[in-house]
N, C-alpha and C positions, 0 to 999 in steps of 0.2 A: 795594404797587404790583400791581396784575396787570397782568402779563402781556401784553407788546403784539405777542406773533407771532398772527397772522389765516393761515390758507387763505387767503381772498381780500380784498379791499382793494378795493372800488367807488370810485370818484372820480364826484360826485356823488347828488343822493337823487331826481333825477327821474321822470318816468313811467319813463323803458326802466332807468337807475338801482334802483331799486322794483323792476321788474321783473326783473329778474338776481339781487335779494338774494330775491324770493320765490321763484325758480325751486331757488336753490340751498342755500335752507334746506329742502331737502326730501334734503338729505344730511346725513350728521356731520359738518356742515365746520363752524369759525370764522370766521366772513366779519364785516367793518366795513364802514358806509356813513360817506364823508366828506359831509359838506353845510357849506354855506359859512350858511345862513340857519339861524332859529330853526328851522326846521321842514322836515315834508321835502316836496316838490311846491309849495315857496313861491314860483316861477316859472318864465317858461317858454323856451325859446329865440325870439331872433331870428329864426327860421322858421319857427318851429310857428304849420301851418296849422290842425288837428287835422283832417288826414287824413291814414289809413292809407293807404300807397300799395303799389298793391298790384304795382309791379314792372315794371311794363312800359316807367316811360319809362329806365329806370338801361341801363350801358350791359350787353346780354347776357352771362351769365358770371362777372358781376363777383359780388363779395359782397353789395355794396349790392341785388345785381338780387335772391341770394338769400333775403338776408335778409327784403329787400323782401317777396317772394313768402311767405315762411316768417310772418314778422310778422302778415299781412294774415289769415293764416289762421287765426292765435291769435286775432285780436281776439273775435271773435263767439261762443264759450262760455270765452274768460277775463270775457266782460261778460258773464253769466251767471253765471257763478264768484263775480264782488267786485259786480255787482249797480252798473253802470253804464251810462250810456246809448250804446247803438252803432249805427246805422244803414248797411247795407250798399247804398248809391245807388248803386255803381256810379260809371263814370264814363265823359267825351268825352272824345274827341282832336279837338281840331281847326285845320284850314288855315283859315291866316285868309283865304285868297282862292280862287274857283273856279280862276281861272289857274294857278295851282298845283299845283290834284289830280293833272294827269297826271304833272309829276315828283318830285312826292311819291309816287307809285304804283312808277313805274318805281324808283324811287331805294329803297325799300325791299323790291322783289323782288330790289336784285341787292347789297342788305346780308348784312354776314357770307359773302358767298358769292364765289363767282367763275367767270368770263364769258368769251367767248369775241369777241373783237376785231375784224376784218376790214378794209384799208384796201384799196380799188380804187385802181389811175391808169391812165389813158387814155390815150396818148402819136399823137397823130397829122400825121406831116409831111404838109407843101403835095404829096409824090407819095411812092408806095410804100404799104409794113405798116403798117398800125396794130398799134400794139401793148398789147395789154394785159397788167396780171399784178395780182397782188395779195400781202399779205404778213397772218400771222396775228401777232395778240401774244392774252395770258393776262393777263388783269388778278383780281386780290384784292383785296377788301373788306374793313374792319376791324367789326369789329360796332360800330355806331353808337347810340345811342338816338335814339329818334325824330323829341324835341324838335331834335336837329341837324339831323337828312334834312329837315324842315321850315323851321326857320330858312336851310336850303343853296337851300332851295326857292324861300325866300320873297325871296331875292334875285334874283333875273329870269339868273343863268346862267348856269342849264341848260336854260331857254327854247328855243332851237336847237340842240339836242346831241342826237345820235342817244338815245349813253344816257343823257342829262338830268345829265353831269356835265364839267367839264372840266378834265380833270388838268395844266392847265398854268394855274391858274385860282386859285380858292380851295376849285375840288373837289378838288385835289389832296390837303388833309387825309384824304378818302374812301377813298381808295385803300393797300392794304397794303404788295403787290410787283405787282410785271409780269414775266412772262418774256414774252421776246421785247423787241421795237422802242418804247421811250417815244414816239418819231413816229410810230409805226402806230398808235397809241390817241389822240395828237392829231387825230390822220386826214388824215397825208402818211406816208409810210412814208418817209424822206432817204436813206438805202444801200441798197434797189432803186434808188429813182430814180436814183441818183448813173450806178450800175453802169448803166443803161440807157442811159439819156442819154452816159454814156462808149465805150460797147460801140455805138453809135448813133452816131458823131461831134459829138453837139448839143452836147456839152462836153469841155472837154481841162484836164487842170490847167495850173496858171497854172506861168510859167517862174520862172525866178530874180531876174525884173524883176516881177512879180505880174498879170504878162501870159495871157492867158487866154480864155475863152470861155467 
């Protein structure tokens, strides 16, 4: 019986498995391809749409994005070497409604980046001096695929938001971290506001019986 020791064992003799085996055949390696069907490339995965993904829809920086780009670049020379049909026809990313475009454009600008949020408060007493103050926080968005941003824009939640997202709502998933006050990002800096109200005598701490103003 021949030895069953291999340098590499590839599970699945589909397009990807065969392409990996072909690449490894360039080296002095013992390679085994395991396929349950009677021949290689006998079926397709449930998600096969005959598209060589360009990587624009994968999470930036992920292995999927990296290999999408590399695989797309390999397809054209590979089609010439192995004599199969391949057309690089590009892709078109759609927004489902014109109303979603402003929010999507803003979300793409913020995606994977840090931005500053400034929330201002104006306290106007019946008599006396008007008091105006503001608070600043820094928000860092995670890197999200454009499909996720399109889906969020389509919820309608961003429509009346200055940054086109609601950290207190469905848009919370977009935010990687906040430096400063969460309530400032929401739109009302609660800690500075409470301090100002206490200083002006417009609010006082509750006593032991829950009485306050």
